[in-house]
Structures are given as C-alpha cells and as structure tokens.
C-alpha positions as CSV (number, residue, x, y, z in Angstrom):
1,M,22.8,3.3,-21.1
2,K,24.2,2.0,-17.6
3,I,21.5,2.3,-15.1
4,G,21.3,1.7,-11.2
5,I,18.3,1.1,-9.4
6,V,17.9,1.6,-5.4
7,G,15.3,-0.7,-4.0
8,A,13.8,-4.1,-5.2
9,G,10.2,-3.5,-4.6
10,P,7.7,-3.6,-7.5
11,G,8.8,-0.2,-8.5
12,G,12.4,-0.8,-8.7
13,L,12.0,-4.5,-10.2
14,T,9.7,-3.3,-12.9
15,A,11.8,-0.3,-13.7
16,A,14.7,-2.6,-14.1
17,Y,12.7,-5.1,-16.2
18,E,11.5,-2.5,-18.5
19,L,14.8,-1.0,-19.1
20,L,16.4,-4.2,-19.9
21,K,13.6,-4.7,-22.3
22,R,14.7,-1.5,-23.9
23,G,18.2,-2.7,-24.3
24,H,19.9,-0.9,-21.4
25,T,22.4,-2.3,-18.6
26,V,20.8,-2.5,-15.2
27,T,22.2,-3.1,-11.6
28,V,19.6,-3.5,-8.7
29,F,20.9,-2.7,-5.2
30,E,18.5,-4.0,-2.4
31,R,19.5,-3.6,1.4
32,E,17.2,-6.7,2.3
33,K,18.2,-10.2,1.4
34,T,15.1,-10.9,-0.4
35,A,13.3,-9.0,-3.4
36,G,9.8,-7.6,-3.0
37,G,9.9,-4.5,-0.8
38,Q,6.7,-4.2,1.1
39,M,5.3,-7.3,-0.6
40,S,7.8,-9.7,0.5
41,G,6.8,-12.5,2.8
42,F,8.0,-15.2,5.2
43,P,7.4,-18.7,5.5
44,L,4.1,-20.3,7.0
45,G,2.4,-23.7,6.4
46,G,4.7,-24.6,3.4
47,T,4.2,-21.4,1.5
48,I,5.0,-17.8,1.7
49,L,3.0,-15.1,3.5
50,E,3.4,-11.4,3.2
51,R,4.5,-9.3,6.1
52,Y,1.9,-6.8,5.5
53,Y,-1.7,-7.9,4.1
54,H,-1.9,-7.6,0.4
55,H,-4.6,-7.9,-2.1
56,L,-5.5,-6.3,-5.7
57,F,-8.7,-5.1,-7.0
58,T,-10.2,-6.0,-10.3
59,S,-9.2,-2.4,-11.9
60,D,-5.5,-3.3,-11.2
61,R,-4.8,-4.5,-14.7
62,F,-1.2,-3.6,-14.9
63,A,-0.4,-5.9,-12.3
64,A,-2.6,-8.6,-13.9
65,D,-0.9,-8.0,-17.2
66,Q,2.3,-8.1,-15.9
67,M,2.1,-11.5,-14.2
68,K,0.7,-12.9,-17.5
69,E,3.8,-11.6,-19.3
70,L,6.0,-13.2,-16.5
71,G,4.0,-16.6,-17.0
72,I,2.4,-16.6,-13.5
73,G,-1.1,-15.0,-14.7
74,D,-2.6,-18.4,-13.5
75,K,-1.3,-17.7,-9.9
76,L,-3.6,-14.6,-9.6
77,K,-6.9,-15.8,-8.3
78,F,-10.0,-13.4,-7.8
79,L,-11.6,-14.6,-4.7
80,P,-14.8,-13.8,-2.6
81,S,-14.1,-11.3,-0.2
82,T,-16.3,-9.9,2.9
83,V,-16.1,-6.6,4.7
84,G,-17.4,-5.3,8.1
85,F,-17.4,-2.8,10.7
86,Y,-16.9,-3.3,14.4
87,S,-19.1,-0.6,16.2
88,E,-20.9,-0.7,19.5
89,G,-19.4,-4.1,20.4
90,K,-20.7,-5.7,17.4
91,I,-19.6,-7.0,14.0
92,W,-21.7,-5.5,11.2
93,P,-21.5,-7.1,7.7
94,F,-20.8,-4.1,5.2
95,V,-20.8,-5.1,1.5
96,T,-24.3,-5.0,-0.1
97,P,-27.0,-2.3,0.1
98,M,-28.8,-4.3,2.7
99,D,-25.9,-4.3,5.1
100,L,-26.0,-0.6,5.1
101,L,-29.8,-0.3,5.8
102,R,-29.3,-2.8,8.7
103,F,-26.4,-0.7,10.1
104,K,-28.0,0.6,13.2
105,P,-25.2,2.5,14.8
106,L,-26.3,5.2,12.3
107,S,-30.0,6.6,12.2
108,F,-32.1,5.4,9.5
109,L,-31.8,9.0,7.8
110,N,-28.1,8.8,8.2
111,R,-28.0,5.4,6.8
112,L,-29.7,6.8,3.6
113,R,-27.4,9.7,3.4
114,L,-24.3,7.4,3.7
115,G,-25.8,5.1,0.9
116,F,-26.5,8.1,-1.5
117,S,-23.2,9.5,-0.8
118,V,-21.3,6.2,-1.6
119,V,-23.2,5.8,-4.8
120,Y,-22.5,9.7,-5.8
121,L,-18.8,9.1,-5.0
122,Q,-18.4,5.9,-7.1
123,R,-19.9,7.7,-10.3
124,V,-17.9,11.0,-9.8
125,R,-14.9,11.1,-12.0
126,N,-13.7,14.6,-11.6
127,W,-11.5,13.9,-8.3
128,R,-10.1,17.4,-8.5
129,R,-13.0,18.9,-7.0
130,F,-12.3,16.8,-3.9
131,E,-8.8,18.2,-3.4
132,R,-9.8,21.5,-2.0
133,V,-12.0,20.1,1.0
134,T,-10.9,18.0,3.8
135,A,-12.5,14.5,4.2
136,K,-13.9,15.5,7.5
137,E,-15.5,18.6,6.4
138,W,-17.2,16.7,3.5
139,I,-18.1,13.7,5.3
140,I,-20.0,15.8,8.1
141,K,-21.6,18.0,5.4
142,Y,-23.0,15.2,3.2
143,M,-23.0,12.0,5.4
144,G,-23.7,13.6,8.6
145,Q,-22.1,14.2,11.8
146,Q,-23.3,11.0,13.1
147,S,-21.5,9.0,10.4
148,Y,-18.3,10.7,11.0
149,D,-18.5,10.1,14.8
150,K,-19.4,6.6,14.5
151,Q,-17.7,5.4,11.3
152,W,-15.1,7.6,9.2
153,G,-13.8,9.8,12.1
154,P,-12.7,6.9,14.3
155,L,-11.1,5.0,11.4
156,M,-9.2,8.0,9.8
157,T,-8.1,9.1,13.4
158,S,-6.7,5.6,13.8
159,K,-4.9,5.7,10.5
160,F,-3.8,9.4,10.3
161,G,-3.5,10.6,14.0
162,D,-3.0,14.1,14.7
163,V,-2.9,14.8,10.9
164,T,-6.4,13.5,10.3
165,D,-8.0,16.9,9.8
166,Q,-5.6,17.9,7.2
167,V,-6.4,14.6,4.9
168,A,-8.2,15.6,1.6
169,M,-11.4,14.2,0.5
170,A,-9.7,13.0,-2.6
171,W,-7.7,10.3,-0.6
172,L,-11.2,8.8,0.7
173,W,-13.0,9.3,-2.5
174,S,-10.4,7.1,-4.2
175,K,-11.1,4.5,-1.8
176,F,-14.7,4.2,-2.4
177,V,-14.0,4.2,-6.2
178,T,-11.3,1.6,-6.2
179,R,-13.1,-0.7,-3.9
180,G,-16.3,-0.1,-6.0
181,T,-14.5,-1.5,-9.2
182,S,-14.3,-5.0,-7.4
183,R,-18.0,-5.1,-6.4
184,E,-20.7,-6.4,-8.8
185,G,-23.8,-8.2,-8.2
186,G,-23.8,-7.4,-4.5
187,G,-20.6,-9.1,-3.7
188,E,-16.9,-8.3,-3.9
189,K,-13.9,-10.2,-5.2
190,L,-10.5,-9.4,-4.6
191,G,-7.3,-10.5,-6.2
192,Y,-4.6,-12.6,-4.5
193,V,-1.4,-14.5,-5.7
194,E,-1.3,-18.2,-4.9
195,G,1.8,-18.8,-3.1
196,G,1.8,-15.2,-1.8
197,F,3.1,-12.0,-3.5
198,Q,6.6,-13.0,-3.1
199,V,5.6,-15.2,-6.2
200,W,5.1,-12.0,-8.3
201,A,8.4,-10.4,-6.7
202,D,10.5,-13.5,-7.4
203,A,9.3,-13.8,-10.9
204,L,10.1,-10.2,-11.6
205,A,13.6,-10.9,-10.2
206,A,14.1,-13.7,-12.0
207,A,13.0,-12.0,-15.4
208,V,15.6,-9.2,-14.4
209,K,18.3,-11.8,-14.3
210,K,17.5,-13.7,-17.4
211,R,17.6,-10.4,-19.5
212,G,21.2,-9.9,-18.1
213,G,20.5,-7.4,-15.3
214,E,22.3,-7.9,-11.9
215,L,20.6,-8.1,-8.6
216,R,22.6,-7.4,-5.6
217,L,20.5,-8.4,-2.4
218,G,21.9,-7.8,1.0
219,A,23.5,-4.6,-0.5
220,P,22.6,-1.4,1.3
221,I,24.0,1.7,-0.3
222,E,25.6,4.8,1.5
223,K,24.6,7.6,-1.1
224,I,23.7,8.5,-4.6
225,A,26.7,10.5,-5.9
226,I,26.0,13.8,-7.8
227,Q,28.7,15.7,-9.7
228,G,27.8,19.0,-11.7
229,G,24.2,18.7,-11.3
230,K,24.0,15.1,-12.7
231,V,24.1,11.7,-11.3
232,A,27.5,10.2,-10.9
233,G,26.6,6.8,-9.5
234,I,25.8,4.8,-6.5
235,Q,28.2,4.5,-3.5
236,A,27.8,1.1,-2.1
237,G,30.3,-0.8,0.1
238,G,32.6,2.2,0.2
239,K,33.1,2.0,-3.7
240,L,31.5,4.3,-6.3
241,H,29.7,2.4,-9.0
242,K,29.1,4.7,-11.9
243,F,25.9,4.9,-13.8
244,D,24.4,7.2,-16.5
245,A,21.1,7.3,-14.8
246,V,19.8,6.1,-11.3
247,V,16.2,5.1,-10.3
248,A,15.7,5.5,-6.4
249,A,12.7,3.2,-5.7
250,V,12.7,4.3,-2.0
251,P,10.4,6.2,0.5
252,T,10.9,10.0,0.4
253,P,12.8,10.3,3.9
254,A,15.3,7.6,2.6
255,F,15.6,9.4,-0.6
256,L,16.7,12.7,1.1
257,R,19.2,10.8,3.1
258,L,20.7,9.3,0.0
259,V,20.7,12.6,-1.8
260,P,21.4,15.2,0.9
261,D,22.2,18.1,-1.6
262,L,18.9,17.8,-3.8
263,P,18.2,21.3,-5.2
264,E,15.2,23.5,-4.4
265,P,12.3,23.7,-4.9
266,Y,12.2,19.9,-5.5
267,A,13.9,19.3,-2.2
268,S,10.8,20.9,-0.4
269,S,8.5,19.0,-2.1
270,V,10.0,15.8,-1.2
271,R,10.4,17.0,2.3
272,A,6.6,18.0,2.4
273,C,5.8,14.1,1.6
274,R,4.6,12.7,5.0
275,Y,4.1,9.3,6.0
276,Q,2.3,7.2,8.8
277,G,4.2,4.3,10.0
278,A,2.5,0.8,10.5
279,I,2.8,-2.1,13.0
280,C,1.4,-5.4,12.0
281,L,0.8,-8.3,14.3
282,V,0.1,-11.5,12.4
283,L,-1.2,-14.6,14.2
284,Q,-1.2,-18.1,12.9
285,M,-4.2,-19.7,14.8
286,T,-6.0,-23.0,15.1
287,E,-9.4,-21.2,15.4
288,S,-11.1,-18.5,13.3
289,L,-12.0,-15.1,15.0
290,S,-14.7,-14.0,12.7
291,P,-16.3,-14.6,9.3
292,V,-15.0,-11.5,8.0
293,Y,-12.0,-11.1,5.8
294,W,-11.6,-7.2,6.3
295,L,-12.9,-5.9,9.6
296,N,-12.7,-2.0,10.1
297,V,-12.7,-1.2,13.8
298,A,-14.8,1.8,14.5
299,D,-15.2,1.6,18.2
300,P,-13.0,4.0,20.2
301,G,-10.3,2.5,22.7
302,Y,-8.8,-0.1,20.6
303,P,-5.3,-0.2,19.6
304,F,-5.7,-1.3,16.0
305,V,-7.8,-0.1,13.2
306,G,-8.1,-3.2,11.3
307,V,-8.6,-7.0,11.8
308,I,-7.8,-8.6,8.5
309,E,-8.5,-12.4,8.7
310,H,-6.4,-13.5,5.9
311,T,-7.8,-17.0,5.6
312,R,-11.5,-15.6,5.0
313,L,-9.9,-14.5,1.5
314,A,-7.3,-16.9,0.7
315,P,-8.0,-20.7,1.5
316,R,-6.9,-22.2,4.6
317,E,-5.5,-25.3,2.6
318,W,-2.8,-23.0,1.3
319,Y,-1.4,-22.6,5.0
320,G,-1.6,-26.2,5.9
321,G,-5.1,-25.7,7.5
322,A,-3.9,-22.7,9.6
323,H,-6.2,-19.4,10.3
324,V,-4.0,-16.2,9.7
325,V,-5.0,-12.9,11.1
326,Y,-3.4,-9.6,10.7
327,F,-4.1,-6.8,13.1
328,S,-3.1,-3.3,11.7
329,K,-2.2,-0.3,13.7
330,Y,-0.9,3.1,12.0
331,L,1.1,5.8,14.0
332,S,4.0,7.8,13.6
333,A,7.4,6.3,13.3
334,K,8.5,8.7,16.0
335,D,5.9,7.4,18.5
336,P,7.6,5.5,21.2
337,F,5.1,2.3,20.7
338,F,6.6,2.0,17.0
339,A,9.8,0.9,18.8
340,A,8.1,-1.4,21.3
341,S,9.0,-5.2,21.3
342,D,7.1,-7.7,19.6
343,D,6.1,-9.2,23.1
344,A,5.0,-5.7,24.2
345,V,2.8,-5.0,21.2
346,Y,1.2,-8.7,21.6
347,K,0.4,-8.1,25.3
348,A,-0.9,-4.5,24.6
349,Y,-3.2,-6.0,22.0
350,L,-4.2,-9.1,23.9
351,P,-6.9,-7.6,26.3
352,H,-8.7,-5.9,23.3
353,I,-8.7,-9.0,21.2
354,K,-10.4,-10.9,24.0
355,R,-12.9,-8.2,24.5
356,M,-13.7,-8.0,20.6
357,F,-13.8,-11.7,20.4
358,P,-15.2,-13.0,23.7
359,R,-14.6,-16.6,22.5
360,F,-11.0,-16.2,21.6
361,D,-8.5,-18.3,23.5
362,E,-4.9,-17.6,23.7
363,K,-4.0,-21.3,23.4
364,T,-5.3,-21.1,19.8
365,V,-2.3,-18.9,18.9
366,V,0.4,-21.3,17.3
367,K,2.8,-18.6,16.6
368,R,2.9,-14.9,16.0
369,W,5.2,-12.3,14.2
370,C,5.3,-8.4,14.3
371,F,6.5,-6.2,11.4
372,R,6.9,-2.6,11.3
373,D,7.3,-0.2,8.2
374,A,8.1,3.7,8.7
375,G,6.8,4.6,5.3
376,A,3.5,2.5,5.2
377,Q,0.8,5.5,4.5
378,P,1.4,8.7,2.7
379,V,-0.6,11.5,3.9
380,M,-2.5,13.2,1.1
381,G,-3.3,16.8,2.1
382,L,-5.3,19.5,0.4
383,R,-4.1,20.2,-3.2
384,Y,-1.7,17.4,-3.2
385,S,-1.5,17.3,-6.9
386,E,-0.1,20.7,-7.1
387,N,2.8,19.7,-4.6
388,Y,4.3,16.1,-4.9
389,P,7.4,15.6,-6.3
390,S,7.7,14.3,-9.9
391,I,9.4,11.0,-11.1
392,E,12.0,13.0,-12.7
393,T,14.1,15.0,-10.5
394,P,16.2,18.2,-11.3
395,V,19.4,16.3,-11.0
396,G,20.2,15.1,-14.4
397,G,19.5,11.4,-14.7
398,L,18.1,10.9,-11.2
399,Y,14.6,9.5,-10.8
400,M,12.5,9.0,-7.7
401,V,9.5,6.4,-7.5
402,N,7.4,5.7,-4.3
403,T,4.1,5.4,-3.0
404,A,3.8,9.2,-2.2
405,Q,3.5,9.6,-6.1
406,I,0.7,7.4,-6.4
407,Y,-2.3,9.8,-6.6
408,P,-5.3,10.2,-6.4
409,E,-5.1,6.5,-5.9
410,D,-4.0,5.3,-2.7
411,R,-0.7,3.2,-2.4
412,G,-1.1,-0.5,-3.9
413,T,1.6,-2.8,-5.6
414,N,-0.4,-2.2,-8.8
415,Y,0.6,1.3,-9.0
416,S,4.1,0.8,-7.6
417,A,4.7,-1.3,-10.5
418,L,3.3,1.2,-12.9
419,L,5.4,3.9,-11.6
420,G,8.5,1.6,-12.2
421,L,7.1,1.4,-16.0
422,R,6.8,5.3,-16.2
423,A,10.4,5.9,-14.9
424,A,11.8,3.4,-17.5
425,M,9.8,5.2,-20.2
426,Q,10.9,8.5,-19.1
427,I,14.5,7.3,-19.0
428,N,14.1,5.8,-22.6
429,G,12.8,9.1,-24.0
430,E,9.2,7.9,-24.3
431,D,5.9,9.6,-23.5
432,D,4.7,7.8,-20.2
433,G,1.6,9.5,-20.3
434,A,0.0,6.7,-22.7
435,A,0.7,3.9,-20.2
436,S,-0.5,5.9,-17.3
437,R,-3.9,6.5,-19.3
438,A,-4.1,2.7,-20.2
439,Y,-3.7,1.5,-16.8
440,R,-5.3,4.0,-14.6
441,H,-9.0,3.9,-14.1
442,I,-9.2,7.3,-12.8
443,P,-9.4,9.6,-15.8
444,N,-6.8,12.5,-16.0
445,A,-4.8,11.1,-13.0
446,P,-1.2,12.9,-12.9
C-alpha cells in the first residue's frame, strides 16, 4: 500500500519505519525543518539539547530495543538521578524512605501515611479501580488533607489549573508505578541519550530514508482528504497526494482541523481530549542552582512547577562544561501568558528564581531560550479508558496516534513510539495486542 504519514515525531517516524519494513511505500510530511517532534532539540555546547526536558525509565523497553535495532543502543545511558521537593522555602531530597521520614512539612503521622500509600500504589496492578475516583479525593482520604495541601495539591494545580479536580487517580497512580520501576537499592536511574534525543529522531529518519521512504521536512499540510467515507490522500502545497492509508501523528486539536468532517461519535471522543500547554524556559549557566535533578515546586506563589537541572543527570562535559536548567510551567494555551514574549517570561520568573535560590546571580546566565507547546499534557479525567479515541478511525484507511492515547501511562516518547508500531501493525492487518502486552509494564492496558 501507499501510505502517508503526517508528523515526524516518535509516533509518526516509528509508524513509517515499521510500515517500510513490512513492504509498504511511505511518505512522511513534517511542518518543521527537523524531525523529532517534542523530542527535537537545538545546538548547545557542541551537542543537541531538547527544547523540552526528556528522560526514559528502565521500564521503557520499546525505546531501548528500537535504539539497539537502529544501531544507537550504546548512546542510551542510565544515569543516577535525584528528586526533591521545594516546600516551606527549602529543598527536601525525596528519593529514599529516609528522605520521606525527614520531610518535616508533613506531620510524622502523615509522613507514614504517605509512605504506606506510595508502597501500596506501586504494588497495585489493577489500575481500573482508580478510574472512578479523582486524585484529589484519593489523596485526601488515604494520604491526608495535609499531604494534599502541602504536596500534591499545589503540584497538580500548577499542572492542570482549573481542571485539577477532574483528574482521575489513575493518572497519578501511573506516575508512582512508572517512577518506581527506575528505583532500586534506595536510588534512581533514568535514561538519557548521549548527544540528545535528536540522535534517536535522526536515526529513525535515516532508517526511513534507507528503506526507501520519503521524508518531507518543512512541509505543512492543508488537510487530509476524505471521499466516500475513505481516506483519499493528503493535500499539501495546494496539491492532493493520493494515499491508500494515512497516519496522522498529531495532537487531537490539529487532527480536528485536518479532518473537519470526522464522523460521530468518534469526533466527539476526539473533541473531548483536552490538553494543558507548556512553557519551558531553558538557561545555560556558569553555576549550578541546586544539587537536585528534578525539583518539584510545592510552595504557592511560584510561576513554575518544576526546576529541572539537566546537568545533574547528564554530564556537564557533554555541554562544554555548562550548567543547563529548565523551568517548566503548564497552562492553557488560551492563557494570555502563553503568548507572552520570551523576555516577558524571563522577567516574570526572575524574582522567583532569586527567592528560591538566594545565591543566584543573573550574571551567571550565559544564554536563554523559551519554548511553548499547546499540546504538552493530556488531561486524564474519570473513566478515561471508556472515552478516548482509538488508533483506527471510522474513516476507512485513516489512523491517529498522539499522547492523548497513552493511557494509563502518562505521555512519554517510549509510548509515543509504541503507538506508531501499533498503527503500522493495524494497517498491515496484524494483531497489535501482542506488541502492546510485550512492551507495556502495566497489565491489561488498552
């Protein structure tokens, strides 16, 4: 078959690669001038850094296996990681059980409740029981009101805003389970690609070309053409390119724009998928801000929810000795601040950075960048598994893959790539369930 792919992120590129392996003819359209989607990067210190912070967990076996197949398995390094909470004006380490016992923003009783709850959540495999209760309700009931007020409530509100009360506990449960897979012996290791995740994207793109696929970068499309209930092709540059099947590896709002006449009730399930956007401020610095890689900001009043000091995971030597820090903020793409200038974002953050890190000197900032993505975080509501859209659409030959379909896991390049494999298998008439079961560490995931 002749197949068109829209989007050269991990899902689109993997779909293209797997379809080519199965003997199909493939053309990929990507509006950006580089492949990679959300894992693409920019030059820094002689290498490539992601626009949005990335890492892999030890359970992300599909990504690891694919990199080995592409000949870059040696580039995936599992490195020691540290996690902390910024609460009551102080950084608290938060990796080991002893760290939890020392976390004084919670009473001793609530520290114990939190510890027992985390152990319980990491051992439960029937995630469907958490689909009918919100994260807020579950946390208050089992971890305590104080734990919600001092920890999880501020973090979730910073991430989900006015829809925080609608987020299902299944979303938070998956965070504990996934993170737990990368912890053993009192420590944590996370995977990072030497040279940046762009190395993975470029290797996939090269493999697509090597197998005869066509990769059109800098090629935005106008629409996906539908005729008689079947896909007719892709319209790009004012021309209709005919295909037997199309995989749209784009966020659901973009999919709705490309296919405005999508049949019901599938269209309703696509429209129901909601996202929070994200702003990522990246600083190249001559000094470190903290000893922690992943710092959750639980104190109220800060405009960012996470301070991710990338060079506390990846060696500084990879970036010419620079310290690299991300400041992450989630918000609706309709929020006026989402459209604020890069300078405005930096100036808004600056007093809060100084308040959090009193030794911070603005002179240590060598360079800064600011990136935005309207489809950064899908909102997982109650009974999400019953409502989110399937890969195969009711339009003959039309398939959709994006992060809103990664469930009960949350986002992740590993699962985006796995969706691409599943789409290729479905197009080829294969049962994609075997691949899903082989590579998903959560039993009975959709």
